[in-house]
C-alpha positions in Angstrom: 0.0 0.0 0.0 2.9 2.3 0.9 4.4 1.7 -2.5 1.1 2.4 -4.3 0.7 5.6 -2.2 4.2 6.7 -2.9 3.8 6.0 -6.6 0.6 7.9 -6.7 2.1 10.8 -4.8 5.1 10.8 -7.1 2.9 10.8 -10.2 0.9 13.7 -8.8 4.0 15.6 -8.0 5.4 15.1 -11.4 2.1 16.2 -13.0 2.1 19.3 -10.8 5.7 20.1 -11.7 5.0 19.6 -15.4 2.0 22.0 -15.2 4.1 24.5 -13.2 6.9 24.3 -15.8 4.4 24.8 -18.6 3.0 27.9 -16.8 6.5 29.2 -16.3 7.2 28.6 -20.0 4.1 30.5 -21.0 5.0 33.4 -18.8 8.4 33.6 -20.3 6.9 33.5 -23.8 4.4 36.2 -22.9 7.2 38.4 -21.6 9.4 37.8 -24.7 6.4 38.6 -27.0 5.6 41.8 -25.1 9.2 42.9 -25.5 8.9 42.4 -29.3 5.7 44.3 -29.3 4.3 43.4 -32.7 3.2 40.5 -34.8 2.9 40.8 -38.6 0.8 38.3 -40.5 0.0 37.3 -44.0 -3.2 35.7 -45.2 -5.0 36.5 -41.9 -7.2 39.5 -42.8 -9.8 40.8 -40.3 -12.8 39.6 -42.2 -11.7 35.9 -42.6 -12.6 33.6 -39.7 -12.9 36.6 -37.4 -9.2 37.1 -37.2 -10.2 40.7 -36.2 -11.2 39.3 -32.8 -7.9 37.6 -32.2 -5.8 40.6 -33.2 -7.9 42.8 -30.8 -7.4 40.3 -28.0 -3.6 40.1 -28.6 -3.5 43.9 -28.6 -5.6 44.3 -25.4 -3.9 41.5 -23.5 -0.3 41.7 -24.6 0.1 45.1 -26.3 1.0 43.5 -29.7 0.6 45.8 -32.7 -0.5 44.1 -35.8 -0.6 44.4 -39.6 -1.7 41.9 -42.2 -1.1 41.5 -45.9 -3.6 39.2 -47.6 -2.3 36.7 -50.0 -2.6 33.1 -51.1 -1.0 30.1 -49.4 1.6 29.7 -52.1 2.4 33.4 -52.0 2.9 33.2 -48.3 5.5 30.4 -48.5 7.3 32.2 -51.4 7.4 35.4 -49.3 8.9 33.6 -46.3 11.6 32.1 -48.6 12.3 35.3 -50.6 12.6 37.6 -47.5 14.7 35.4 -45.2 17.4 38.1 -44.8 14.8 40.8 -44.0 11.5 39.1 -43.0 8.4 41.3 -43.0 6.1 38.5 -41.9 6.1 36.6 -38.7 3.1 34.2 -39.2 0.7 33.1 -41.9 -2.4 31.0 -42.4 -2.3 28.5 -45.2 -4.5 25.6 -46.5 -3.7 22.2 -45.0 -1.9 20.9 -48.1 0.6 23.8 -47.8 1.8 23.0 -44.2 3.9 20.0 -45.4 5.1 22.1 -48.4 6.3 24.8 -46.1 8.2 22.2 -44.0 9.8 20.7 -47.1 11.0 24.2 -48.2 12.5 24.8 -44.8 10.8 28.2 -44.1 9.0 27.4 -40.8 9.8 26.9 -37.2 7.9 24.7 -34.7 5.8 25.6 -31.8 3.4 23.3 -30.0 0.6 25.1 -28.1 -0.3 24.0 -24.6 -3.5 22.4 -25.9 -1.5 20.2 -28.4 -3.0 16.9 -27.1 -6.5 18.0 -28.0 -5.6 18.4 -31.7 -6.4 15.3 -33.7 -3.3 13.4 -35.0 -4.4 13.9 -38.7 -4.6 17.6 -38.2 -1.0 18.3 -37.0 2.6 17.8 -37.8 4.3 15.6 -35.1 7.1 18.1 -34.7 4.9 21.1 -34.3 5.6 22.9 -37.6 1.9 23.1 -38.4 -1.5 22.3 -36.9 -5.0 23.1 -38.2 -6.6 25.7 -36.0 -10.0 25.4 -37.8 -11.5 23.0 -40.3 -13.3 23.4 -43.6 -15.7 20.7 -44.8 -17.2 20.8 -48.2 -20.8 21.7 -48.0 -23.7 22.7 -50.2 -25.3 26.2 -50.1 -28.7 26.1 -51.6 -31.0 29.0 -52.6 -34.3 27.4 -52.0 -36.1 30.1 -54.0 -34.3 29.0 -57.2 -34.8 25.2 -57.2 -37.3 25.1 -60.1 -39.6 22.7 -58.2 -36.8 20.3 -57.1 -36.2 19.3 -53.5 -33.2 20.8 -51.8 -30.3 18.3 -52.2 -29.0 16.7 -49.0 -26.4 14.4 -50.7 -24.2 14.2 -53.8 -26.5 11.5 -55.2 -29.4 14.1 -55.3 -27.4 16.3 -57.7 -27.9 13.8 -60.6 -31.6 14.3 -60.9 -32.3 17.9 -59.9 -33.4 20.7 -62.3 -31.1 23.3 -60.6 -27.7 24.5 -61.8 -24.7 23.4 -59.7 -21.8 25.8 -59.2 -18.4 24.5 -58.0 -16.1 27.2 -59.3 -12.7 26.9 -61.1 -11.0 23.7 -60.2 -7.8 24.9 -61.8 -7.3 27.8 -59.4 -9.5 27.4 -56.3 -8.6 24.9 -53.5 -12.3 25.0 -52.5 -13.4 23.7 -56.0 -10.7 21.0 -56.1 -11.7 19.8 -52.6 -15.3 19.8 -53.8 -14.3 17.3 -56.5 -12.5 15.2 -53.9 -15.5 15.3 -51.6 -17.8 14.0 -54.4 -15.2 11.3 -55.2 -15.0 10.1 -51.5 -18.8 10.0 -51.3 -18.9 7.8 -54.4 -16.2 5.3 -53.6 -13.2 7.2 -54.9 -10.2 8.5 -53.0 -7.2 10.9 -53.2 -5.8 8.8 -56.1 -9.1 8.2 -57.9 -11.4 11.1 -58.7 -13.2 9.3 -61.5 -16.5 8.9 -59.6 -16.7 12.7 -59.2 -15.7 13.4 -62.7 -18.5 11.1 -64.0 -21.0 12.8 -61.7 -20.1 16.3 -62.9 -19.8 15.2 -66.5 -23.4 13.9 -66.2 -24.5 17.3 -64.7 -22.7 19.1 -67.6 -24.4 16.9 -70.2 -27.8 18.0 -68.7 -26.7 21.7 -69.1 -26.8 22.2 -65.4 -23.1 22.8 -64.6 -22.7 26.5 -63.9 -19.4 28.3 -64.6 -20.2 30.9 -61.9 -17.9 30.8 -58.9 -20.0 30.6 -55.7 -19.2 33.9 -54.0 -21.1 36.6 -52.1 -21.3 38.6 -55.4 -22.7 35.8 -57.6 -25.1 34.8 -54.8 -26.4 38.4 -54.5 -27.0 38.4 -58.2 -29.1 35.2 -58.0 -26.6 33.2 -60.1 -26.0 30.4 -57.5 -28.8 27.8 -57.2 -26.7 25.1 -55.5 -23.1 26.0 -54.7 -20.3 23.7 -53.5 -18.3 25.6 -50.9 -16.4 25.2 -47.6 -18.9 25.1 -44.7 -17.5 28.3 -43.1 -17.8 30.2 -46.4 -21.4 29.0 -46.9 -22.4 30.0 -43.4 -20.7 33.4 -43.8 -22.4 34.0 -47.2 -25.8 33.0 -45.8 -25.5 35.4 -42.9 -24.7 38.3 -45.2 -27.6 37.7 -47.6 -30.6 40.1 -47.5 -32.9 37.2 -46.9 -30.8 34.5 -45.1 -33.8 32.2 -44.6 -33.9 31.7 -48.4 -30.7 29.7 -48.0 -29.7 26.4 -46.4 -26.1 25.2 -45.7 -25.5 21.5 -45.1 -22.8 18.8 -45.3 -23.8 16.2 -47.9 -24.9 13.1 -45.9 -23.3 10.6 -48.2 -19.8 11.9 -47.4 -17.5 14.9 -47.7 -13.9 15.8 -47.1 -12.7 17.7 -44.1 -9.5 19.8 -44.3 -8.6 23.2 -42.8 -6.1 25.9 -42.3 -2.9 26.0 -40.3 -0.7 28.8 -39.0 2.9 28.6 -40.1 5.5 30.5 -38.2 8.2 32.1 -40.3 11.7 30.6 -39.7 13.2 34.0 -40.2 10.5 36.0 -38.2 11.7 39.2 -36.6 9.1 38.6 -33.9 9.2 34.9 -33.3 8.0 34.9 -29.7 5.0 37.1 -30.7 4.2 34.6 -33.5 4.4 31.7 -31.1 2.2 33.5 -28.6 -0.3 34.2 -31.4 -0.5 30.4 -32.2 -0.8 29.7 -28.4 -3.7 32.1 -28.2 -5.4 30.8 -31.4 -5.5 27.3 -29.8 -6.8 28.5 -26.4 -10.5 28.4 -25.6 -10.8 32.1 -26.3 -9.0 31.9 -29.6 -11.0 28.9 -30.7 -14.3 30.7 -29.8 -13.1 33.7 -31.8 -12.8 31.5 -34.9 -16.2 30.1 -34.3 -17.6 33.6 -34.2 -16.4 33.9 -37.8 -18.3 30.7 -38.8 -15.1 28.6 -38.8 -15.4 25.2 -36.9 -12.6 25.1 -34.3 -10.3 22.1 -34.4 -10.9 21.7 -30.6 -14.7 21.9 -31.1 -15.3 18.7 -29.2 -13.4 20.0 -26.2 -15.1 23.4 -26.0 -18.4 24.6 -24.6 -19.3 27.3 -27.1 -21.7 30.1 -26.1 -25.2 29.4 -27.5 -25.1 32.4 -29.8 -21.7 31.2 -31.2 -22.8 27.5 -31.5 -25.7 28.8 -33.6 -23.2 30.1 -36.2 -22.0 26.6 -36.9 -23.6 23.5 -38.3 -24.5 20.7 -35.7 -21.8 18.2 -34.9 -23.9 15.3 -36.1 -23.6 16.6 -39.7 -19.9 15.7 -39.6 -20.3 12.0 -39.0 -19.4 10.9 -42.5 -16.6 13.4 -43.2 -13.2 12.1 -44.1 -9.8 13.8 -43.7 -7.2 13.6 -46.5 -5.3 10.4 -45.7 -2.7 10.5 -48.4 -1.4 14.0 -48.8 1.2 13.1 -51.4 -1.3 11.3 -53.6 -3.7 14.2 -53.4 -1.0 16.7 -54.3 -0.3 14.7 -57.5 -3.9 14.1 -58.3 -4.9 17.8 -57.7 -2.2 18.9 -60.1 -3.6 16.7 -62.8 -7.2 17.6 -62.1 -7.5 20.8 -64.2 -6.6 18.9 -67.4 -8.9 16.0 -66.5 -11.7 18.5 -65.7 -11.4 20.1 -69.1 -11.2 16.7 -71.0 -13.9 14.8 -69.1 -16.3 17.4 -67.7 -16.2 20.8 -69.5 -16.2 19.1 -72.9 -19.7 17.9 -72.1 -21.2 21.3 -71.4 -24.1 22.3 -73.5 
């Protein structure tokens, strides 16, 4: 009994010491970040995923000044590499596929936030170079007023027989559109190496004259050009909220399957304010930071470990809609397939448009 008691006491002491060390480390990080006094970001504008809330909190709590330059994921990585002798950016936010690319190019540095263990294994780099802070799952946004007598689709299979036009956007330039193709493939027995089921589905829609070339955006939705759009869930929810008559729209995850991906911060290896960048990541993964993202319609990666305020939960889709979503399991295969997708889309889908 004594041995058991001593072992238990020792275990508790070690846990307490570990927690104390972590707290000390955070205090040291906060002090170093305050001394730097600023954090400069790329691809993290105020109106995307409510980054505005995070920048305000970091300013109020730690006195960090902030500026952002909006750019694409590829541009962010190129900027980190090009400016290594005089870095103007400390941290960026890139699509999931670009995290490993940034690591391969050697332009990032690691930092594991204190909530690291609550991030799913599929959504993080084991060394801490990247981790998804929020997810994107391919969804439908449907303008119920424009369905031409059809029922609102709830799954990919429904798209075959509707009378409405389907808008997915430009698969040659938009990650959202390419992931939309992958989601349709996964729901129909395909995978990262095999997009054929999705290409057949969209070719069938194109033959019926129902594949729209309009990109599903706020502007095209306001013009009434989008009947059924294939979008990230957070985009769909954000678009719906901004419409003059939001009740005309429904946003849902297709029940026969979809792909879940997301966005990760990357900390510039050459950052002038590395501690401020690390503290920014720490805050993003805290409860308050995750709730900030949810306020911007982005589903936090730690959603299952959070109790969101009711008014914030109402901005997201119910957890049960995500039961059949699948993360990308073979990133290398998807990188190759997605590069080949634009040509296949032209040859097998666009050619069928009436």
